[in-house]
Every structure is written in structure tokens, then in C-alpha cells.
C-alpha positions in Angstrom: 0.0 0.0 0.1 1.2 3.6 -0.8 2.0 5.7 2.7 0.7 9.1 2.8 2.0 12.1 4.6 0.2 14.9 6.2 -0.3 17.5 3.5 -0.2 14.9 0.7 -2.6 15.8 -2.4 -4.4 13.0 -3.6 -6.5 12.9 -6.9 -9.1 10.8 -8.6 -8.2 10.1 -12.3 -11.6 9.6 -13.5 -13.4 12.7 -12.2 -10.7 15.1 -11.1 -11.5 15.6 -7.1 -8.5 16.4 -5.1 -8.0 15.5 -1.5 -5.5 16.8 0.9 -4.6 14.5 4.0 -5.1 16.2 7.3 -3.8 13.8 9.5 -2.2 10.1 9.1 -2.4 6.8 11.1 -1.4 3.2 10.0 -3.7 1.8 8.0 -4.0 -1.1 5.6 -6.7 0.7 3.5 -7.1 2.9 0.2 -8.9 6.0 -0.2 -11.4 5.1 -3.1 -13.3 7.4 -5.4 -15.4 6.4 -8.2 -14.5 2.8 -7.2 -10.6 3.2 -7.9 -7.8 4.0 -5.5 -7.0 7.7 -5.6 -3.3 8.4 -6.7 -0.8 11.1 -5.4 -0.8 14.3 -7.2 2.9 15.2 -8.6 3.6 18.7 -9.2 5.1 19.6 -12.7 8.9 21.3 -13.0 7.3 24.9 -13.8 5.1 24.6 -10.7 8.4 23.7 -8.5 10.2 26.6 -9.9 7.5 29.0 -9.7 7.5 28.6 -5.8 10.9 29.7 -5.5 
């Protein structure tokens, strides 16, 4: 299973819904939306460079 950290952003690929992890614990479950597990949202290189 994927481990999540506080502040991680997850996105549902089919519908585009985004979720931010508020608190974490030990769990063997996945966060589901539209019947599929949500995936970690990755930032693009241009978005990272804008933060600086």
C-alpha cells in the first residue's frame, strides 16, 4: 500500500476530485473514489520553479 504523509494531495483520475491528507495513521486501506484508489498528485517542474 502507498504511505501518505500529512499534506499530501490525492487526485481521482476519472472525476478529478482532489483530497488533501489532514492527519495520518497506520492503515492497510486505500482511499477510494469512483470505485478506484486515488493517486498521489505530482507537481510539474514549472510549478516547483514558480514557488522559489
